[in-house]
Backbone bond lengths (Angstrom), bond angles and torsions (degrees), N, CA, C in turn:
res aa  C-N    CA-C-N  psi(-1)  N-CA   C-N-CA  omega(-1)  CA-C   N-CA-C  phi
1 M - - - 1.463 - - 1.525 109.94 -
2 T 1.311 117.03 130.02 1.450 121.43 -178.89 1.530 110.85 -77.22
3 K 1.318 114.59 163.93 1.465 120.23 178.83 1.525 110.65 -62.82
4 K 1.328 115.81 -37.90 1.464 120.70 179.56 1.528 111.01 -63.95
5 S 1.329 116.21 -42.51 1.471 120.65 179.30 1.519 111.07 -63.57
6 L 1.329 115.49 -41.52 1.463 120.53 179.89 1.524 111.09 -63.50
7 L 1.324 116.24 -41.68 1.467 120.73 178.88 1.529 111.29 -64.46
8 L 1.327 116.29 -37.96 1.468 120.50 178.02 1.525 111.32 -65.14
9 I 1.328 116.36 -39.61 1.467 120.53 178.56 1.526 110.49 -65.89
10 I 1.331 116.14 -43.99 1.468 120.66 178.53 1.528 110.35 -61.58
11 F 1.332 116.09 -42.70 1.465 120.50 178.16 1.526 110.75 -63.66
12 G 1.325 116.45 -40.38 1.462 120.88 178.22 1.517 112.08 -62.62
13 I 1.329 116.15 -42.28 1.473 120.68 178.25 1.526 110.28 -63.91
14 F 1.333 115.92 -40.50 1.467 120.15 176.50 1.526 110.80 -59.79
15 L 1.339 116.63 -43.54 1.467 120.95 179.10 1.526 111.54 -62.38
16 I 1.325 116.49 -38.24 1.469 120.65 178.91 1.522 110.18 -61.16
17 F 1.320 116.48 -48.75 1.468 120.62 179.31 1.527 111.19 -63.89
18 F 1.325 115.93 -42.72 1.463 120.04 -179.06 1.527 110.65 -61.92
19 C 1.323 115.96 -46.16 1.471 120.06 179.73 1.523 111.32 -65.00
20 Y 1.313 116.65 -39.38 1.469 119.95 -178.57 1.527 111.30 -60.78
21 F 1.310 116.85 -43.65 1.467 120.62 -175.51 1.537 113.68 -87.04
22 F 1.329 117.70 -28.99 1.465 118.67 -170.29 1.534 116.14 -124.27
23 V 1.315 118.68 -14.03 1.468 119.56 -170.44 1.527 114.12 -122.21
24 D 1.311 117.39 -46.19 1.472 122.83 -168.82 1.526 114.55 -48.26
25 R 1.314 116.40 -55.59 1.465 120.12 -175.30 1.524 112.15 -64.93
26 H 1.321 116.09 -38.69 1.466 120.27 -178.57 1.532 111.25 -63.45
27 I 1.330 116.40 -42.42 1.466 119.90 179.60 1.524 110.84 -63.99
28 V 1.334 116.29 -45.20 1.470 120.53 -178.28 1.525 111.21 -61.70
29 W 1.339 116.56 -47.28 1.472 119.22 -179.09 1.525 111.60 -65.04
30 L 1.324 116.75 -38.05 1.467 121.09 178.87 1.529 111.05 -62.71
31 L 1.329 116.26 -47.81 1.462 120.57 -179.43 1.525 111.51 -68.29
32 H 1.321 115.87 -34.81 1.467 120.10 178.48 1.533 110.86 -65.76
33 E 1.319 115.97 -41.64 1.469 120.78 178.91 1.527 111.85 -62.89
34 H 1.322 116.40 -32.69 1.467 120.90 179.96 1.533 112.13 -92.36
35 N 1.327 116.03 3.68 1.475 121.65 176.72 1.531 111.71 50.08
36 S 1.310 115.85 51.68 1.467 120.24 -175.70 1.526 113.23 -66.55
37 T 1.330 117.78 -17.81 1.468 119.86 179.76 1.530 112.56 -71.90
38 Q 1.323 117.24 -7.51 1.470 120.33 179.92 1.527 111.86 -67.22
39 Y 1.334 116.30 -21.36 1.465 120.10 -179.06 1.531 108.87 -85.05
40 T 1.312 114.87 85.13 1.467 120.81 -171.15 1.524 113.95 -65.42
41 I 1.324 117.95 -17.53 1.462 120.56 177.94 1.525 110.54 -58.39
42 M 1.331 116.28 -28.78 1.461 119.72 -178.91 1.523 112.07 -66.09
43 R 1.342 116.83 -24.44 1.464 120.38 178.95 1.523 111.77 -61.35
44 F 1.320 115.54 -30.91 1.464 119.06 179.83 1.521 110.49 -61.27
45 F 1.335 116.43 -43.07 1.460 120.49 -178.23 1.530 112.30 -80.71
46 S 1.314 117.27 -36.65 1.466 119.91 -175.66 1.520 113.07 -77.35
47 D 1.347 117.77 -33.04 1.460 121.14 -174.64 1.530 113.77 -123.60
48 D 1.330 116.39 -52.97 1.470 119.93 -174.42 1.521 112.55 -62.27
49 L 1.317 116.34 -38.76 1.459 120.71 179.95 1.523 110.88 -63.05
50 V 1.321 116.04 -44.31 1.466 120.76 178.97 1.526 110.60 -65.90
51 S 1.325 116.87 -40.39 1.472 121.02 177.96 1.526 110.90 -61.99
52 F 1.329 116.21 -41.21 1.467 120.72 178.32 1.528 110.97 -62.36
53 L 1.329 116.55 -45.19 1.462 120.30 178.97 1.522 110.98 -64.71
54 N 1.317 116.14 -37.13 1.459 121.25 179.12 1.527 111.04 -62.17
55 I 1.321 116.21 -46.21 1.472 121.19 177.69 1.528 110.37 -64.72
56 S 1.328 116.15 -39.91 1.464 121.02 179.91 1.524 111.10 -61.67
57 I 1.321 116.59 -38.84 1.461 120.74 178.80 1.525 110.71 -66.14
58 F 1.319 116.37 -41.53 1.467 120.65 177.57 1.534 110.70 -60.92
59 V 1.326 116.40 -45.33 1.469 121.47 178.45 1.522 110.30 -63.47
60 F 1.343 116.10 -38.69 1.463 119.53 179.74 1.519 111.37 -62.26
61 Y 1.323 118.48 -40.71 1.465 120.90 179.24 1.531 110.85 -59.07
62 I 1.318 116.71 -39.94 1.468 120.78 177.38 1.530 109.93 -64.90
63 Y 1.331 114.51 -46.19 1.471 120.96 178.34 1.527 110.86 -59.16
64 Y 1.329 116.83 -44.39 1.466 121.30 -178.33 1.525 110.67 -65.47
65 F 1.320 116.61 -40.72 1.465 121.01 -179.82 1.533 110.81 -61.94
66 I 1.326 116.46 -41.07 1.472 120.72 178.37 1.526 110.49 -64.37
67 K 1.332 116.91 -44.01 1.464 120.67 179.36 1.523 111.10 -66.45
68 L 1.323 115.65 -31.91 1.463 120.35 177.72 1.526 110.25 -66.62
69 L 1.319 116.16 -39.91 1.470 120.99 178.61 1.525 111.30 -62.07
70 Y 1.325 115.63 -38.04 1.460 120.77 -179.37 1.530 112.55 -91.29
71 K 1.323 115.66 3.55 1.466 122.23 178.16 1.533 111.79 54.49
72 K 1.316 114.44 47.20 1.462 120.29 179.89 1.533 111.55 -124.82
73 V 1.305 115.77 33.10 1.466 120.69 -179.23 1.525 109.89 -74.64
74 S 1.319 116.51 127.33 1.463 121.59 -179.79 1.527 110.81 -97.40
75 V 1.317 115.37 173.38 1.466 120.89 177.23 1.526 110.34 -62.39
76 T 1.317 116.22 -41.19 1.468 120.89 178.56 1.523 111.03 -62.54
77 D 1.328 116.39 -39.81 1.469 120.57 177.13 1.519 110.82 -59.99
78 T 1.321 115.91 -43.17 1.464 120.96 -179.69 1.522 111.06 -63.21
79 K 1.311 116.11 -40.41 1.467 120.24 178.47 1.524 111.13 -64.58
80 F 1.326 116.14 -45.33 1.465 119.55 178.72 1.528 111.57 -64.45
81 L 1.331 116.36 -32.53 1.467 119.83 176.77 1.523 110.47 -61.99
82 L 1.314 116.90 -40.70 1.463 120.72 178.70 1.527 111.09 -66.10
83 V 1.323 116.62 -38.26 1.469 120.42 176.48 1.525 109.83 -61.95
84 A 1.329 116.02 -47.20 1.466 121.02 179.19 1.526 111.22 -62.30
85 N 1.324 116.26 -41.01 1.467 120.45 179.18 1.524 111.77 -65.47
86 A 1.330 115.80 -37.14 1.468 120.16 178.16 1.522 110.30 -60.82
87 V 1.326 116.27 -43.79 1.467 121.00 178.60 1.523 110.40 -63.24
88 L 1.329 116.44 -44.69 1.467 121.72 -178.23 1.528 111.12 -62.67
89 I 1.321 116.11 -45.78 1.470 120.68 178.95 1.526 110.29 -63.15
90 G 1.322 115.72 -43.05 1.462 120.55 179.80 1.514 112.38 -59.79
91 Q 1.325 116.66 -42.75 1.463 120.20 -179.11 1.526 111.67 -68.92
92 F 1.306 116.76 -34.31 1.469 120.64 177.77 1.528 110.75 -65.81
93 I 1.325 116.44 -48.90 1.468 120.70 -179.51 1.524 110.66 -66.28
94 K 1.316 116.28 -38.20 1.466 121.31 178.91 1.518 111.85 -58.45
95 E 1.324 117.27 -42.33 1.462 121.30 -179.77 1.526 111.32 -62.80
96 I 1.314 116.54 -39.55 1.469 120.69 178.06 1.525 110.38 -64.79
97 L 1.328 116.25 -46.26 1.466 120.76 -179.07 1.522 111.86 -64.55
98 K 1.322 117.24 -38.51 1.467 120.50 177.37 1.525 110.84 -59.16
99 G 1.324 116.82 -42.06 1.455 120.88 178.70 1.515 112.55 -67.17
100 I 1.316 115.99 -36.28 1.470 120.50 179.60 1.528 110.72 -67.58
101 F 1.323 117.25 -47.79 1.466 120.68 -175.65 1.529 112.79 -79.65
102 G 1.310 117.89 -39.83 1.467 121.11 177.82 1.524 114.02 53.92
103 R 1.307 116.84 48.67 1.469 119.99 -175.42 1.530 112.42 -81.12
104 Y 1.343 115.27 141.24 1.463 120.50 174.50 1.524 109.87 -62.99
105 W 1.336 115.52 147.22 1.454 121.65 179.15 1.531 111.23 -81.42
106 T 1.319 114.07 166.18 1.467 120.65 176.00 1.525 110.74 -69.07
107 E 1.325 115.46 -45.42 1.458 123.23 -174.66 1.527 109.32 -131.86
108 T 1.321 116.66 161.55 1.461 121.23 177.21 1.521 109.11 -85.86
109 F 1.331 116.03 116.51 1.458 121.77 -178.77 1.530 112.14 -105.71
110 K 1.347 115.89 -42.66 1.469 120.63 -178.93 1.531 109.43 -138.16
111 N 1.310 115.62 63.27 1.472 121.61 -179.45 1.524 113.28 60.57
112 N 1.324 116.37 21.69 1.461 119.74 177.56 1.528 110.04 -88.22
113 P 1.332 117.53 144.61 1.470 119.66 174.08 1.525 109.71 -66.20
114 S 1.329 116.96 148.08 1.460 119.34 -174.85 1.524 111.30 -151.82
115 L 1.313 114.77 173.18 1.463 121.46 177.62 1.525 110.71 -65.69
116 I 1.318 117.23 -49.27 1.462 121.02 -174.01 1.525 112.49 -67.98
117 R 1.303 117.82 -45.19 1.462 119.94 -175.89 1.530 112.94 -83.94
118 N 1.330 117.24 -38.25 1.471 120.42 -172.99 1.518 114.40 -115.81
119 D 1.337 116.45 -0.59 1.460 121.85 -177.41 1.532 111.47 56.61
120 L 1.324 115.81 40.63 1.464 121.76 178.97 1.521 109.30 -106.29
121 Y 1.319 115.07 136.03 1.459 119.91 -176.62 1.519 108.83 -147.78
122 G 1.317 116.15 126.21 1.456 118.94 178.79 1.518 111.81 139.42
123 F 1.327 115.19 -154.60 1.457 121.25 -172.74 1.527 111.94 -126.75
124 N 1.317 115.38 149.68 1.464 123.05 170.77 1.525 106.62 -119.59
125 W 1.287 116.16 89.38 1.458 121.43 -168.89 1.528 112.95 -62.57
126 F 1.327 114.88 137.76 1.472 124.23 173.52 1.532 112.89 54.15
127 T 1.321 116.83 42.13 1.467 119.60 178.78 1.530 112.06 -87.04
128 F 1.320 117.13 -39.87 1.469 122.54 -178.79 1.527 111.03 49.65
129 D 1.339 116.56 41.92 1.462 120.75 -176.26 1.528 113.54 -98.33
130 N 1.334 116.39 -1.99 1.468 121.45 -179.19 1.530 112.46 59.50
131 I 1.324 116.30 22.52 1.468 121.76 177.73 1.523 109.90 -117.13
132 N 1.318 115.85 -56.62 1.464 121.12 178.00 1.528 108.24 -95.34
133 N 1.301 116.19 85.19 1.470 119.29 -175.06 1.531 112.02 -143.27
134 S 1.307 114.93 50.94 1.464 120.59 -178.14 1.528 113.16 -78.30
135 F 1.333 116.47 -24.11 1.473 121.13 -171.57 1.529 110.82 -118.27
136 P 1.346 117.76 128.57 1.467 128.54 -6.38 1.533 111.08 -82.38
137 S 1.299 116.13 168.36 1.466 120.88 -179.73 1.527 110.96 -67.76
138 G 1.329 115.87 124.80 1.457 120.13 177.75 1.519 112.44 -69.23
139 H 1.334 116.01 -36.27 1.468 119.94 179.43 1.531 111.08 -66.44
140 A 1.337 116.42 -41.13 1.465 119.99 178.58 1.525 110.39 -67.14
141 T 1.338 116.61 -40.72 1.461 120.48 177.00 1.522 110.17 -60.39
142 F 1.318 115.71 -45.68 1.467 121.64 -179.31 1.524 111.25 -59.11
143 I 1.326 116.12 -55.81 1.461 119.17 -171.86 1.523 112.31 -70.45
144 F 1.330 118.17 -30.22 1.464 119.22 179.14 1.522 112.10 -79.35
145 S 1.320 118.57 -34.74 1.467 119.45 174.58 1.528 109.24 -65.02
146 F 1.329 115.96 -37.30 1.468 121.28 176.29 1.529 111.18 -68.35
147 S 1.314 116.78 -52.64 1.467 121.46 -172.37 1.524 113.29 -69.77
148 V 1.326 117.37 -39.35 1.469 119.59 -179.16 1.527 110.66 -68.86
149 S 1.329 117.23 -42.34 1.470 119.45 177.26 1.533 110.48 -65.52
150 M 1.334 117.08 -38.71 1.468 120.74 175.56 1.527 110.92 -64.41
151 W 1.317 116.23 -40.45 1.467 122.33 -179.70 1.529 110.43 -57.46
152 I 1.326 116.38 -41.75 1.463 121.35 -177.37 1.527 111.77 -78.66
153 L 1.327 116.49 -44.59 1.461 120.75 -173.23 1.528 113.63 -83.82
154 F 1.324 116.29 -26.16 1.467 120.71 -179.99 1.531 109.63 -129.17
155 P 1.336 116.83 70.97 1.475 120.96 -175.36 1.527 114.30 -59.73
156 K 1.324 117.05 -23.34 1.464 120.82 179.30 1.531 111.51 -62.63
157 Y 1.335 116.10 -26.91 1.469 120.59 -176.27 1.532 112.57 -110.57
158 R 1.302 115.51 29.55 1.466 119.21 -179.37 1.523 112.48 -61.82
159 W 1.300 116.43 -35.66 1.474 119.94 179.25 1.524 110.47 -60.20
160 L 1.340 116.56 -39.28 1.456 121.02 -179.49 1.527 110.82 -71.03
161 S 1.320 116.60 -40.67 1.466 121.23 178.52 1.522 110.79 -59.85
162 A 1.329 115.73 -46.25 1.466 120.60 -179.83 1.525 111.08 -65.62
163 L 1.323 116.52 -40.67 1.467 121.16 -179.16 1.525 111.14 -64.21
164 L 1.319 117.36 -44.74 1.465 121.26 179.73 1.523 111.24 -61.23
165 A 1.333 115.85 -45.34 1.466 120.04 -179.78 1.526 110.78 -61.73
166 F 1.319 115.94 -44.29 1.469 120.11 -179.70 1.522 111.39 -62.81
167 L 1.327 117.24 -47.32 1.464 121.27 -176.31 1.523 112.36 -62.44
168 V 1.318 116.59 -43.96 1.469 120.02 -178.48 1.522 110.88 -65.32
169 V 1.321 116.88 -49.65 1.467 120.58 -176.81 1.529 111.05 -67.63
170 A 1.327 117.05 -42.89 1.469 120.64 -178.95 1.523 111.48 -61.83
171 T 1.333 117.05 -44.46 1.470 119.72 -178.20 1.527 112.22 -73.33
172 Q 1.326 117.06 -29.60 1.466 119.61 173.88 1.528 110.25 -63.59
173 L 1.331 115.73 -39.98 1.461 120.48 179.73 1.529 111.18 -72.05
174 L 1.328 116.98 -45.74 1.466 121.25 -176.35 1.528 112.97 -64.69
175 Q 1.326 116.82 -25.70 1.466 120.31 176.97 1.528 111.49 -94.89
176 Y 1.318 115.62 9.19 1.473 125.33 -175.39 1.530 112.78 42.21
177 F 1.345 114.90 45.08 1.459 120.32 172.39 1.526 109.83 -76.72
178 H 1.325 115.10 -23.61 1.463 121.57 -179.69 1.528 109.78 -142.59
179 F 1.321 114.98 156.15 1.460 120.87 169.19 1.525 108.10 -73.47
180 A 1.321 116.21 157.24 1.468 120.88 178.60 1.523 111.07 -58.91
181 S 1.335 117.05 -40.65 1.465 120.44 -179.18 1.525 111.97 -66.35
182 D 1.339 117.49 -32.29 1.473 120.80 174.66 1.523 110.14 -60.07
183 L 1.320 114.83 -44.88 1.461 121.09 -176.67 1.521 111.89 -70.03
184 I 1.329 116.22 -37.57 1.469 119.77 177.01 1.523 109.88 -64.38
185 A 1.327 116.47 -44.94 1.468 120.95 -179.91 1.526 111.11 -63.15
186 G 1.333 116.61 -44.36 1.457 120.37 178.49 1.518 112.12 -64.02
187 S 1.322 116.21 -39.15 1.464 121.15 178.44 1.525 110.98 -64.77
188 M 1.318 116.13 -40.86 1.463 120.49 177.88 1.521 111.23 -65.06
189 L 1.324 115.82 -47.22 1.465 120.36 -179.90 1.525 110.74 -60.08
190 G 1.327 116.21 -48.04 1.458 120.33 179.61 1.522 112.67 -62.83
191 S 1.324 116.55 -38.85 1.466 121.17 -179.78 1.522 111.36 -64.61
192 I 1.321 116.08 -44.50 1.472 120.65 -179.88 1.524 110.58 -62.83
193 I 1.329 116.26 -46.86 1.466 120.45 -179.16 1.527 110.92 -66.35
194 G 1.336 116.59 -44.54 1.458 120.43 178.84 1.519 112.14 -61.46
195 Y 1.323 116.17 -40.68 1.465 121.43 -178.95 1.521 111.70 -64.77
196 Y 1.326 116.39 -51.36 1.463 119.70 -175.61 1.525 112.56 -73.04
197 T 1.320 117.54 -29.05 1.465 119.79 175.49 1.523 110.38 -68.32
198 A 1.319 116.64 -45.20 1.467 120.86 178.72 1.520 111.23 -66.17
199 L 1.317 116.01 -30.40 1.461 120.99 -178.29 1.523 111.56 -64.89
200 T 1.327 117.65 -27.97 1.470 120.44 179.34 1.527 110.76 -62.54
201 Y 1.333 116.88 -33.99 1.469 120.06 177.14 1.522 110.43 -71.17
202 K 1.320 115.84 -42.68 1.462 120.49 -179.23 1.528 110.85 -61.25
203 Q 1.339 116.07 -39.50 1.459 120.75 -178.93 1.526 111.38 -68.55
204 K 1.340 116.27 -38.35 1.468 120.57 179.46 1.517 111.63 -68.54
205 S 1.338 115.12 -36.91 1.462 119.15 -178.96 1.531 111.32 -81.40
């Protein structure tokens, strides 16, 4: 890990703490008062886009397996495999971290206690109950593990990678589906996984 990478991680951790104590609740209450979730177009970017990519990755694994059987795997296939693997690894680690932190959600989505409905804020450590699992954001982890690995392996489409990451995280925040610190943590986790997964290809080549 380079000195620059370490400094970025330290800065990210600082932002998480800062947002948790001074920013998170204020943003959620502000957006809730303005009923920002009424703009349903944002759902396309915050949820539908991620769902589409998720299905695409599943289809790609089937496609890759068939090409592997016929021994026709290309360099591009190998790169996409690393992108898919980065997403898969990110989602696995994210689930573990969610269980460890057990953070209350911003809003009640499925009978879960939340800040808006129950005025609850904080963590329920090591619960693994699949109810209080706001931290880190799974959507941010997903899109950053995808986008960062794409950014490295497919530099021609960096503009698209950056745009996708921005749209997903921004709309998740604007609809107060997550606290800002959840999204920062998920973005950091996804970035680290995406970076090191893509790096394995660079090292081999």
